[in-house]
C-alpha positions as CSV (number, residue, x, y, z in Angstrom):
1,M,-25.7,11.8,-11.6
2,K,-26.6,12.3,-15.0
3,G,-23.2,13.1,-16.1
4,F,-22.3,9.7,-13.2
5,I,-24.6,7.9,-15.0
6,Q,-23.3,8.7,-18.0
7,K,-19.7,7.9,-17.5
8,I,-20.7,4.5,-16.8
9,K,-22.4,4.1,-20.2
10,D,-19.1,5.5,-21.9
11,I,-17.4,2.8,-19.5
12,W,-19.6,-0.1,-20.6
13,N,-19.2,0.9,-24.3
14,H,-15.4,0.8,-24.2
15,E,-14.9,-2.9,-24.9
16,E,-11.4,-3.2,-23.7
17,L,-11.9,-1.8,-20.6
18,R,-15.5,-3.3,-20.0
19,R,-12.9,-6.7,-20.6
20,K,-10.2,-5.8,-18.1
21,I,-12.7,-4.8,-15.2
22,G,-14.7,-7.9,-15.9
23,F,-11.5,-9.8,-15.5
24,T,-10.5,-8.4,-12.6
25,L,-13.7,-8.6,-10.6
26,L,-13.7,-12.3,-11.4
27,L,-10.4,-12.9,-10.2
28,L,-11.4,-10.8,-7.0
29,L,-14.1,-13.4,-6.3
30,V,-12.3,-15.8,-6.4
31,Y,-9.5,-14.9,-3.8
32,R,-12.8,-14.4,-2.0
33,I,-14.4,-17.8,-2.4
34,G,-10.8,-19.1,-1.3
35,S,-10.6,-16.9,1.8
36,F,-13.5,-19.0,3.0
37,I,-12.3,-22.4,2.4
38,V,-10.8,-23.9,5.6
39,L,-7.5,-26.0,5.7
40,P,-8.2,-29.7,5.3
41,G,-8.6,-31.3,8.5
42,V,-9.6,-28.0,10.9
43,D,-12.7,-28.0,12.8
44,A,-14.0,-24.6,11.4
45,A,-16.8,-24.5,15.2
46,K,-13.7,-24.8,17.1
47,L,-12.2,-21.6,15.9
48,N,-13.1,-18.2,17.2
49,T,-14.1,-16.2,13.6
50,G,-15.5,-13.6,15.7
51,P,-14.3,-10.1,15.6
52,Q,-10.5,-9.6,17.4
53,D,-9.2,-6.9,18.8
54,G,-5.2,-6.1,18.9
55,L,-3.0,-6.8,16.2
56,L,-4.3,-9.8,16.0
57,G,-7.4,-8.2,14.6
58,F,-5.3,-5.9,12.4
59,L,-4.0,-8.9,10.6
60,G,-7.6,-10.4,9.9
61,L,-8.4,-7.2,8.6
62,F,-5.6,-7.7,5.8
63,T,-7.1,-10.8,4.9
64,G,-10.4,-10.0,4.9
65,G,-11.4,-12.7,8.0
66,A,-8.7,-15.7,5.9
67,F,-7.0,-15.3,9.4
68,S,-8.9,-16.2,11.6
69,R,-10.7,-18.6,9.9
70,A,-7.7,-21.1,9.5
71,S,-8.4,-21.1,5.4
72,I,-5.9,-21.7,2.7
73,F,-5.5,-18.4,2.3
74,A,-4.9,-17.1,6.1
75,L,-1.5,-16.1,4.8
76,G,-2.7,-14.1,2.4
77,V,-0.2,-11.8,0.1
78,M,1.8,-10.7,3.2
79,P,4.7,-13.2,2.5
80,Y,5.1,-11.8,-1.4
81,I,5.1,-8.3,0.3
82,S,7.5,-9.2,2.4
83,A,9.9,-10.4,-0.1
84,S,9.4,-7.4,-2.1
85,I,10.6,-5.3,0.6
86,I,13.7,-7.5,1.3
87,I,14.5,-7.2,-2.5
88,Q,14.4,-3.6,-2.3
89,L,16.4,-3.2,0.7
90,M,18.5,-5.4,-1.2
91,G,19.1,-3.0,-3.3
92,L,20.9,-0.8,-1.1
93,A,23.1,-2.8,0.1
94,I,24.2,-5.2,-2.2
95,P,25.6,-4.1,-5.6
96,A,24.7,-6.7,-7.7
97,V,20.6,-6.1,-6.9
98,Q,21.8,-2.4,-8.0
99,K,23.0,-3.6,-11.1
100,L,19.8,-5.7,-12.2
101,Q,17.7,-2.6,-11.1
102,K,19.1,-0.7,-14.0
103,E,18.9,-3.1,-16.6
104,G,15.6,-2.6,-17.6
105,E,12.9,-5.3,-18.4
106,S,15.7,-8.2,-17.9
107,G,16.5,-7.0,-14.4
108,R,12.7,-6.7,-13.4
109,K,12.3,-9.8,-14.7
110,K,15.2,-11.4,-12.9
111,L,14.6,-9.6,-9.7
112,N,10.6,-10.8,-9.9
113,Q,11.8,-14.5,-9.9
114,W,14.2,-14.0,-6.9
115,T,11.2,-12.2,-4.8
116,R,9.0,-15.7,-5.7
117,T,11.2,-17.9,-5.0
118,L,12.0,-15.9,-1.4
119,T,8.0,-15.4,-1.0
120,I,8.5,-19.9,-0.7
121,A,11.0,-19.2,1.8
122,I,9.3,-16.9,3.5
123,G,5.8,-19.1,3.4
124,L,7.5,-21.9,4.6
125,L,8.8,-20.6,7.9
126,Q,5.6,-18.6,8.6
127,A,3.1,-21.3,8.5
128,P,4.3,-23.6,10.9
129,G,4.3,-20.3,13.2
130,Y,0.9,-19.8,11.8
131,V,-0.8,-23.3,12.1
132,S,0.6,-23.8,15.9
133,Q,-0.3,-20.2,17.5
134,Y,-3.4,-19.5,16.2
135,V,-4.7,-22.4,15.2
136,P,-6.7,-23.9,18.4
137,A,-5.0,-27.2,19.2
138,D,-8.1,-29.2,19.5
139,A,-9.6,-27.8,16.4
140,R,-6.9,-29.6,14.1
141,P,-5.4,-33.3,14.3
142,D,-1.9,-33.3,16.2
143,H,0.1,-35.5,13.0
144,W,3.2,-34.4,11.8
145,W,2.1,-35.6,8.4
146,W,-0.8,-33.1,8.9
147,M,1.4,-30.1,9.8
148,S,3.8,-30.9,6.8
149,S,0.4,-30.6,4.4
150,A,-1.1,-27.5,5.9
151,V,2.2,-25.8,5.8
152,I,2.4,-26.7,1.6
153,I,-1.5,-25.8,1.4
154,L,-0.7,-22.2,2.7
155,T,2.8,-22.0,1.3
156,C,1.2,-23.1,-2.4
157,S,-2.4,-21.0,-1.6
158,T,0.4,-17.7,-1.3
159,L,1.8,-18.7,-4.6
160,F,-1.7,-18.7,-6.0
161,V,-2.6,-15.4,-4.2
162,M,0.6,-13.9,-5.8
163,W,-0.3,-15.1,-9.2
164,L,-4.0,-13.8,-9.1
165,G,-2.5,-10.3,-8.3
166,E,0.1,-10.9,-11.2
167,K,-2.6,-11.5,-13.5
168,I,-4.7,-8.6,-12.6
169,T,-2.2,-6.5,-13.0
170,D,-1.0,-8.0,-16.5
171,K,-4.9,-8.7,-18.3
172,G,-7.2,-6.9,-15.7
173,I,-7.1,-3.3,-14.6
174,G,-5.0,-1.4,-11.2
175,N,-2.0,-2.7,-9.4
176,G,-2.8,-6.9,-8.1
177,T,-1.3,-6.8,-5.1
178,S,-3.0,-3.5,-4.0
179,L,-6.5,-4.8,-5.0
180,I,-6.3,-7.8,-3.5
181,I,-5.5,-6.2,0.3
182,M,-8.0,-3.6,-0.6
183,T,-10.6,-6.6,-1.0
184,G,-10.0,-7.6,2.3
185,I,-10.0,-4.5,4.1
186,I,-13.3,-3.4,2.3
187,S,-15.1,-6.9,3.4
188,D,-15.1,-5.7,6.9
189,I,-17.1,-2.3,6.5
190,P,-20.5,-3.6,6.3
191,R,-19.6,-5.2,10.0
192,G,-17.8,-2.3,11.4
193,F,-20.3,0.0,10.5
194,I,-23.3,-1.8,11.7
195,Q,-21.3,-2.8,14.8
196,E,-20.5,1.2,15.4
197,A,-24.2,2.4,14.4
198,S,-25.5,-0.5,16.8
199,A,-23.7,0.9,19.6
200,Q,-23.8,4.4,19.5
201,T,-26.5,7.0,19.2
202,P,-28.1,7.8,15.2
203,F,-26.8,11.4,15.9
204,F,-23.1,10.7,17.0
205,F,-23.0,8.0,14.5
206,L,-23.6,10.8,11.9
207,I,-21.0,12.8,13.6
208,E,-18.5,10.0,12.9
209,I,-19.3,9.7,9.4
210,A,-18.7,13.5,8.5
211,A,-15.6,13.0,10.3
212,L,-14.7,9.9,8.3
213,I,-15.5,12.2,5.1
214,I,-13.5,14.9,5.8
215,I,-10.5,12.6,7.2
216,I,-10.7,10.7,3.8
217,G,-10.6,14.3,1.8
218,A,-7.2,15.1,4.0
219,T,-5.8,11.6,2.9
220,I,-6.5,12.1,-0.7
221,A,-5.1,15.8,-0.7
222,I,-1.9,14.6,0.9
223,I,-1.4,11.5,-1.2
224,Q,-1.9,13.9,-4.4
225,A,0.4,16.9,-3.0
226,V,3.4,17.4,-5.1
227,R,5.9,20.5,-4.7
228,R,7.3,21.2,-8.3
229,I,10.3,22.4,-8.7
230,P,11.3,24.5,-12.1
231,V,13.5,23.8,-14.6
232,Q,15.1,25.1,-17.6
233,M,15.5,23.7,-20.4
234,P,18.1,24.4,-23.4
235,R,17.4,27.0,-25.7
236,L,16.1,25.6,-29.2
237,S,18.1,25.8,-32.4
238,A,17.2,26.4,-35.8
239,G,15.1,23.9,-37.4
240,S,13.3,23.1,-33.9
241,T,9.7,21.6,-34.7
242,T,8.4,22.2,-31.0
243,G,6.5,25.4,-32.2
244,L,8.4,27.6,-30.0
245,P,10.2,30.7,-31.4
246,Q,14.0,30.3,-32.2
247,G,16.1,30.7,-29.2
248,E,13.1,30.4,-26.5
249,A,13.5,27.8,-23.8
250,A,10.7,25.3,-22.3
251,R,10.0,25.2,-19.0
252,S,8.8,21.9,-16.9
253,F,8.9,21.1,-13.7
254,I,9.8,17.8,-10.9
255,P,7.1,16.8,-9.0
256,L,8.2,15.9,-5.6
257,R,5.3,14.0,-3.6
258,V,4.9,15.5,-0.1
259,N,4.1,11.5,0.7
260,S,6.9,9.7,-1.2
261,A,6.8,6.8,0.5
262,G,3.4,5.8,0.2
263,V,2.1,3.4,3.0
264,M,5.8,2.0,3.3
265,P,6.7,3.3,6.7
266,I,3.6,2.4,8.3
267,I,4.0,-1.3,6.7
268,F,7.6,-1.1,8.1
269,A,6.5,0.0,11.1
270,Q,4.1,-2.2,11.6
271,A,6.3,-5.6,10.8
272,I,8.5,-4.6,13.4
273,M,5.3,-4.5,16.3
274,F,4.7,-7.9,15.2
275,I,7.8,-8.8,16.9
276,P,6.6,-8.4,20.6
277,L,3.3,-10.1,20.0
278,Y,5.5,-13.0,18.6
279,L,7.2,-13.0,22.0
280,Q,4.9,-12.3,24.1
281,R,3.2,-15.7,23.1
282,S,6.3,-17.8,24.3
283,E,6.4,-19.2,27.8
284,T,9.9,-17.4,28.0
285,F,8.4,-13.8,27.7
286,S,4.5,-14.8,28.2
287,T,4.7,-12.6,31.7
288,N,6.8,-9.7,30.9
289,S,4.9,-6.3,31.4
290,V,7.1,-4.4,28.8
291,L,5.9,-6.5,25.9
292,E,2.5,-6.6,27.0
293,S,2.5,-2.8,26.8
294,L,3.6,-2.9,23.6
295,T,0.9,-5.4,22.1
296,R,-1.9,-3.5,23.1
297,I,-2.9,-1.5,20.2
298,D,-4.8,1.2,22.2
299,G,-1.7,1.4,24.4
300,I,0.2,4.9,25.0
301,G,3.8,2.9,24.6
302,Y,2.8,1.0,21.5
303,N,1.1,4.0,19.6
304,L,4.3,6.1,20.7
305,L,6.9,4.0,19.5
306,L,4.9,3.3,16.2
307,F,4.1,7.1,15.3
308,T,8.2,7.9,15.9
309,M,9.2,4.8,13.8
310,I,6.8,5.7,10.9
311,I,8.5,9.0,10.8
312,L,11.9,7.6,10.9
313,F,10.7,5.2,8.1
314,T,9.5,7.8,5.8
315,F,12.5,9.5,5.8
316,F,14.2,6.1,4.8
317,Y,12.2,4.8,2.2
318,T,12.0,8.8,0.9
319,A,16.0,8.5,0.5
320,I,15.5,4.9,-1.4
321,V,12.7,5.6,-4.2
322,T,13.9,9.2,-4.7
323,N,17.7,9.6,-5.7
324,P,18.5,13.5,-5.7
325,T,22.2,13.0,-6.8
326,Q,20.5,11.1,-9.5
327,I,18.1,13.5,-10.3
328,A,21.1,16.3,-10.5
329,D,23.0,14.0,-12.9
330,D,20.1,13.3,-15.3
331,L,19.1,16.9,-15.7
332,K,22.9,18.2,-16.2
333,R,22.9,15.4,-18.9
334,N,20.0,16.3,-20.7
335,G,21.0,20.1,-20.4
336,N,18.7,21.1,-18.6
337,F,19.0,22.8,-14.9
338,V,16.9,24.5,-12.2
339,P,17.2,28.6,-12.5
340,G,19.3,29.4,-9.6
341,K,21.1,26.7,-9.3
342,K,24.4,25.4,-10.5
343,P,24.1,21.7,-12.1
344,G,25.8,19.0,-10.3
345,K,25.9,19.4,-6.8
346,E,24.5,22.3,-6.1
347,T,21.2,21.3,-7.7
348,A,21.2,18.1,-5.8
349,E,21.9,19.7,-2.7
350,F,18.8,22.1,-3.5
351,I,16.8,18.9,-4.5
352,D,17.6,16.9,-1.1
353,T,16.8,20.3,1.3
354,V,13.4,20.7,-0.9
355,L,12.8,17.3,0.0
356,S,13.2,17.2,3.4
357,N,11.2,19.8,4.2
358,I,8.3,18.5,2.6
359,T,9.1,15.1,4.3
360,F,8.8,15.7,7.5
361,P,5.2,16.9,7.4
362,G,4.4,14.0,5.0
363,G,5.9,11.9,7.5
364,I,4.3,13.4,10.6
365,F,0.7,12.9,8.7
366,V,1.3,9.7,7.8
367,G,2.2,8.8,11.7
368,L,-1.3,10.5,13.0
369,I,-3.1,8.7,10.5
370,A,-1.8,5.5,11.3
371,I,-2.3,6.0,15.0
372,L,-6.0,8.1,14.6
373,P,-8.1,4.6,15.4
374,A,-5.6,3.5,18.7
375,L,-6.6,7.5,19.5
376,L,-10.1,6.8,18.9
377,M,-10.3,3.9,20.8
378,M,-8.5,5.0,24.3
379,V,-11.0,8.0,24.3
380,N,-13.8,5.9,23.6
381,L,-15.1,7.7,20.8
382,S,-15.3,4.8,18.6
383,K,-17.3,1.2,20.1
384,S,-15.8,-0.8,17.2
385,Q,-12.2,-1.4,16.4
386,Q,-13.0,-3.1,13.0
387,F,-15.0,0.6,12.6
388,A,-12.1,2.6,14.0
389,Q,-9.5,1.2,11.8
390,F,-11.5,3.2,8.9
391,F,-10.4,6.4,10.5
392,G,-6.9,6.2,9.7
393,G,-4.0,3.1,9.6
394,T,-2.9,1.5,6.5
395,S,-6.3,0.7,5.9
396,L,-7.2,4.2,4.9
397,L,-4.1,5.0,3.3
398,I,-4.2,1.7,0.9
399,T,-7.9,1.8,0.3
400,V,-7.8,5.8,-0.8
401,G,-4.5,5.1,-2.9
402,V,-5.7,2.5,-5.2
403,I,-8.8,4.1,-5.5
404,L,-7.2,7.0,-6.6
405,D,-4.9,4.7,-9.1
406,L,-7.9,2.9,-10.1
407,L,-9.8,6.1,-11.2
408,Q,-6.4,7.0,-13.0
409,Q,-5.9,4.0,-15.1
410,I,-9.6,4.0,-16.1
411,E,-9.6,7.4,-16.9
412,T,-6.9,7.3,-19.3
413,H,-8.4,4.2,-21.4
414,L,-11.3,6.3,-21.8
415,L,-9.3,9.2,-23.2
416,S,-7.9,6.6,-25.5
417,R,-11.6,6.6,-26.7
418,H,-11.9,10.2,-27.1
419,Y,-14.0,10.1,-23.8
420,D,-13.7,12.8,-21.0
421,G,-12.2,12.5,-17.7
422,L,-14.5,10.9,-14.8
423,M,-14.2,14.0,-13.1
424,K,-15.3,17.3,-14.6
425,S,-12.9,19.2,-12.7
426,G,-9.9,18.1,-14.5
427,R,-7.8,14.5,-14.6
428,V,-7.3,12.5,-11.4
429,K,-3.2,13.5,-10.3
430,G,-1.6,10.1,-10.9
431,R,2.1,8.9,-10.4
432,N,2.5,10.5,-13.5
433,T,2.1,13.7,-13.5
434,A,1.9,16.1,-17.5
435,G,4.8,18.5,-17.8
436,A,7.1,16.8,-15.3
437,V,10.9,15.9,-16.4
438,S,11.1,12.0,-16.6
439,S,14.6,11.5,-14.8
440,G,14.3,7.6,-14.4
441,Y,13.7,8.1,-10.9
442,T,9.9,7.6,-8.9
443,V,8.4,10.1,-7.2
């Protein structure tokens, strides 16, 4: 405890870090205040702002309740995330986008501009559907001009939330968009815990807390787990300043993450699972039993389909972020090689095999984490959906991943001022692992 207090003092004494944390908290506070501002003209007393089950409850989880409150921030950062995913997928099929992705800073700025423009388009498409389907007719004016103003407000608010995220990333600490999503998720933690504690016996509730801690620990282990592929560097020549004897070769490694895709497979899969919900709300498919089964978050059909799609999307997104051929080419270009493998095609095939071997168990774990809340509800082990959501799913993976990334950035700032890290046992593992070969790829 004494060491923890000392670390807090170190953070407070670090002027730049203190300023960044304060700036981040201020913008997150602005976002939370905005999530309680109801759309002009909407009668808040007629809204169903209580806990909602199923996919609607899942949507509300990521907006901190703004979705059910008909807030100006009801759409949150979801249009921006959708736009980012579309731009990433375009990079697989459109050569012009692929070229921009390889142009460094200038290409990144151009892609960011495209993402913002696409965010506006998605917001303009989603806003009318949200107002017409999720805001009760008796709670809003029935005028076209009000609908037009609501669509404009929701779209502009989405751009404002996107701007908050970018400012947090640039001038604060952590990834702004991820922190905004995490803020919405953790805002429901107190209510979920209170509901579960009141519905369960104290002894069983303590067992649930212990199980939650174990699941969080397993999630941290999977997020940080890497498979290291050894890499041999060229022998040193005379005059080298590395400190190694002449003729000695340096060794390094390529860190391949077990969960390279992160939470993206869950986001992809659940985005598709929203389609049956939208279809069922139309008059044509309102009585379709198949669609109804696919909208029940605690149903067997929904979870089997979700689990299968997550595994498929895990391989798909891992192929996007990690290119074995590019890694092999970079190694060959720099004169490095994997011991026992010929540079070029054989090295690429070896990396691809290793990646496939670790991606499959990683995908199974992510799939199990995604459906774990539903399993708890199906066997009636958890009485509250809000509490069950923290046992797995996107909420748990996002929260754990964002916190680990935040700890890494804080530790980096502390080390820059010759402070020890946040943990005595060693540095928090982050995206950049010490000693890893830089090959221009993401793992």
